[in-house]
N, C-alpha and C positions, 0 to 999 in steps of 0.2 A: 444587568449582565456584567461579568467580570472576566479578566484574563486569568487562565490557569498558569500559575508561576512556572511549573515544570515545562510547559509548552514553549516558554520563551527560549529554551535551548535550541529550538528549531532555527532561530535567527543565527546566521553565520558568525556574528561577532560574539555571541554568547555560547557557542558550541563548546561542550565539555566544561562549562562553568559549574562548579560544584556547590556553591553556597546557597542553600535553599532559602535562608532568611533574607538575603539580599534580593533574590529573585521575587520573593513575596512582596517586599517593599517596592520593588520596581513595578510589579503588576498592579499595585494599588494606585500608582500614579496615572494609569491610563484613563482616558475620558471616553465616554460613549457618545457617538454621533449617529444620527439617523439621516439617511439621504434617500431621495426619490430617484426614480429611473431617469437616465439622461443627464444627471448632474456630474460635473467635473470634480473629482476628488483631489487630484493634484495636476498641475499644468507644467508641461515641459518648458524649461528655461527659467522657471522661478526657483528661488532658494528652497532647499529641503527644509521643511518646517516641522518634521516629526517622524515617528515610527508609526506605521499604519498596519493594523491587523484586521483582516476582514472576518468578522464574526458570523455574518449571515448575508447571503446575497451573491450576485455575480457582477464582475466588472470586466471591462476590456482595457488592455494596455495598448495604447496607440503610439506609433512612431512615424518617422518620415522616410519615405521611400527614396530610391536613387534619384528620381526626378522631382522630388519635393512633394509628392502626393502623400496623402494620409493612408497609412496601412495599419491593420490590426495585427499586433505581434503575438498576443495570446490572450486567453481568458482565465481569470482567477475567480475562485469561489471560496467557500467556507474554509478558513485556515490560511488563506493566502496572505502574503505580507510584502511590504516594500518600505524603503526608507531606513533599514537597519543601520546604514552607514552613519546615521546621526549619533548613535551611541559611541562611535569612534571619533567624535568631534569633526566629522567630515561636513563642512559647510558648503559643499558644492551645490549645483543646481539639479533639479529633476531632469532626467534624460528623456523621460516619456510622459505622456499624458494618460491618466487613468480616468475612465468614465464609467459610471454605473449603467448596468443593463436592466437591473431589477431594483426594487426597494432594498436598501442595504443598511446593515448595522455595522459600523466601523469603530474599532477601538483605537484611539490615537494617544500616543505619548508625545506631547509637545516637546520641541527641541530644548526649550529652557528647562523643563522638568527632567529630560533625559540627561542634560549636562549636570544638573544639580545632583542627580542620583549617582552618576559616575564620579563626580568630584567628592561626594560625601562618603564614598565607600572605598577604602584603601584596597580591599581585595578586588573589587570590580575594576578599579582604576588600573591596578597591576595587570589584571587579565587582559584588559583592552590594550594596554601599553605593550605587553609582551607578545600579543598576537602578531604573527608575521604579517607585515604590511604588504610585502611583495614576495610570496612564496616562490621557491625555485621552480624550474620547469616541471610540469606535471601533465599527465594525460587526462583524457576526458572523464576518467573515473576519480580524479583527485589524487592518484598515486604518483609517486616520484617517477618522472619520465626516465626511460632507459636511454642514456646518451649514446649515440653512435654516429658514425661518419659514413657518407655515401657520395658517389659522384665525384670523388676527388681523384687527383692524379699526382704522380710523384710519390714522395715518402713523408707525408705529414705525420705528426704525432697523433696517434689514435686516442680518442677520449676513453677514460675509465668510467665505469658505471656500477650500479648495484640495483637489485630488484627490491622494491618496497614490499613490506609485509606488516601485518598487524602483530604487535608485540603481545597483546592480550586479546586473542580472538574470542569471539562469543562462544560460550558453552551452552548446549541444548540439553535440557533435562526432559526425558520422556514423560509425557502426560499419561494419565490412566483413566479408563472408564470401566466401571465394574457393576455387577448386579448379582443377586443370588436367585437362581432358578429353583423353584420348589415344585416338586411333582409328587402327588400322593402315590404310594406304592400300589394301591388298588388300581389306579389308572394305568400304571406301568405293567401290571400283571394281567389285567383283563381286556384292555383296549389297544393292544398292539397290532391288531389286524383291522384293515388291510395295510395300515402304516404304523411305524414305530412311534408311539406318542412322545417318548423321551427325545428321540432324535429330531422330531418335527418341532417340538417346543424349544429345543436347543437351537435349531436352525433359525427360528423366528427371533429368539433372544439375541443371537449373534448378528442378525440383520439390523436389529434396533441399535446394538452397540456400534456397528459400522456406520449407521446413519448419524449417530452422535459424534463419532470420530470425524466424519466428513464435515459436520457443522463446526466442530472445534478447529479443524485445520483451515477453515475459511474465516471464522469469527473470533477465535481466541485472542485476547488482548496481548498475550505474550508471544505466541508463535504463529498466529493466524495470518493468512496471506493478505487480507485486507488491511491489517495493521503493521505489516512488515515491508510494504513497498516503499522504496526510497522516495523522498519528497520530489526529487527531480524526475521520477518516473510516474508521477501523478498528473493527469491532465484533466481539463474540463471540456465538456462538449461546447461547440461554438454556438449552437442555436438552441440546445435543450435536449431534443431526442437524439438517440445514437444514429449518426449518419455515416455513410461511406467515408467521408472526409475524416471523421473522428477515428474510425478504425484504421485508416491509413496512417494517421498520426501515431497511433499505438504501434503499428507495425514498423514505422520508421525509426523507432527508438531502441530496437533490439534486432539482433541477427537471429535468423532461424526460429521465429515464433512458431511454436508447434500447434497451439490451439488457443481459442478464446474460451473463457468461462463466463456465462451470463445467465441471469434469471430467465426462465422461459418467456416472461412478459417483455423483457428487454429484447430478446431475439425477435419476438413478434413486432415490437416497435421498430427495430431495424428493418424488418421486412417491409413495413409500411413506408419507410423512408425510401427504400429501393424502388417500390412501386411508384411513388410520386415522381421519381426521376427516370422512370422507364428502364430501370436496370433489372436484370435477371441473373443474379450470381449463380454459378454452377455449384451443385451439391457435390460432396465428396463422401467416400465410403470409409467409415471408422468401425473396425471390428465387425464387419458384415452388415452394418446399418448405415443408411443414407442420412447424412447430416447437412444442414445448411452451412455455407462457408462464404468467406470473403477473401478473394485473391488466393484461393486454394487452401486457406487456413480454416479448419472447422470451427463452427460456433457450437460448443457443447453446453447443454442446459444444466444448470445447477440451482435448485430451488433453495439451497442453503444461503445464497447471497441475499442479504436482507433487502426488502422493499420498505421504504419509510412511509409514514402515514400521509406524506405529501406526494407519494407515488414517484419517488426517485430511487435509483439503485446504482449499481456499479457494474462495470465490465472489466474482466481481468484478461491480460495477455501473458502467456507463459512460454518459457523455454524450459524443458525439463531434462533431468539426467545429470549425473556427476561428470561424465566426460565432456558434456557440452557446457559445463559451469552454469547449470540451470537451477531450477527448484527441485528439491529431492524430498521424498518422504522418509521418515526415520522410524524404525522399529527394531526390536531385539528378537532375534531368532534363537532357537535352542533353549527356550525357557522350560522349566519343569511342566509336565502334563500339557505340552503344546498341542493344540487342536488345529490351528491354522497359524501361518507365520505371524508372530507377535501377539497371538491370542491363546490363552490356555483355559482349560475347564478342569476344575478340581472338585472331587467328591468330598463333601463336608460331613456326610453321615446321615443317619435316619433318626428322626426325632421320636419322642414317646407317642406322638400322634400319627406315626407311620408315614411321615412326610420326608421324602428324600430331597436333599439340598445339594446344589452344585454352584460353586463360585466361578463366575465367568468374568474374565479380565482381559482387556486389550491395552497395549502400550503403544504410543504413537507420538509423533511430532512432525514438523516440517521445517526446512531450512532453505533460505534463498542464498545461494553460494556467492553470487555477484549481483550488484544492484540492478543491472539491466536485464536480469533473467525474468523480472516480474514488472509489469506495468498495470496501472489502474486508470480507467476512464470513470471519473466520479460524477455524482449528481446527475445521472442520466434520467431524463424525463420520459416516462413510459405512457403518458396519457394522450399523446398526440398521434 
C-alpha cells in the first residue's frame, strides 16, 4: 500500500503546493504499519513523532474533559490524518490520544524523514517557510473576518475592513450524456396505436439519460457530490451504523438542512437504530408522498449512492438553492431542438435500411456554492 502523492495536498501545510515530483518523493518516504483494535497510535503529552495518514480502519481521538475525565472528541476513518505540523518543524507534543477501534493500516512519515525531505527540497522548504504561521482574523470558513466594532461608547475610531473573495473561482464545465435512438419506420408507421411508439421509446430513452445524470451528479470525480464535500464537512459514524446521534452531528454543521440523501438500505439501517432506542420519528410529506424524516428533515432515498462490497455507504445532508448559498444543479436552457430543460432531441435522418435516428443529449453539472452546504456521513455500516 502506498500514499497517493496528490492526496498529500489535503494536509494543511501542503495545501496549494504545486511540485508533483516533490510530493511523489515525499509519498515514497511513508512507512506502512498494521495495528490491531484497541491499540494506542499516539499518546497525549508525548513528542510528535511523525505524520500519520489512516489508510484503512477507524480510530477515536480522545481528549481530557473539564474535570479531567476522558472524552471522545471525534472518530477518524479512511483518509483521516494527524501530525501534519511535523512538516513545519513543529516539535511540540501530541495534544490528544488516538486509539484504534478496528484493525487499522496506518501510513507514517517519521519525523526524521519529514525533516530530511523538507530540508532537501528548496521548493518545499520555501513553501513551508512562507506559509503564514499565524493568519489574520478569519471566520469559521477560513475567509478574512469582516472587522467591525460594537458595544462601544463615545467616539472611537471605527475599523476599516474588506470582504474576502476568490481571485480565481472555480469554473464548471457542463458534462454531457448522449445516445442515438433508432426506430424502424415500419414500427413508427404501423404500431402507433394505442400509443405512439416513437414518443414512448423517446420517453424511456430520456428516463435512462436522467438516471445516468443522477448517477454522475452523485459519483462523478470532478463535480459529483460525494467527491466535492469539504474535508471539514465529512464525519464518521461513532459506532458504525447510522444513528440519530450521527444525523444530529450532520445537522449541527449547517443551517437550514433541507434533506438527507441516503441509499434505501442506509435508511432501513437508521430505522433499526431508532427501533433499538425506542424512537419513532415523525414522517413528513414531500411532493405528496410520505417520507421518513429526522427532526423534520426528510430522508430521501437515492440508490445511486454506492454500497461497497463490505456493506458500507454514505449519507449526504444538503442545503439547496442559489439564494440559500447551497447546492445547485447546472444546465443550459434554450439549446437548439430543446425537448426538456437542458435536453434536446435532434433528427439525424433515415438510413438506407429505413431506420430513423434521433440524437438525444442532456447537459448537466452541480456546484456546491459554500462548503457548509453539503455534508457527508461516511463509512456507514448497513449490516447491523
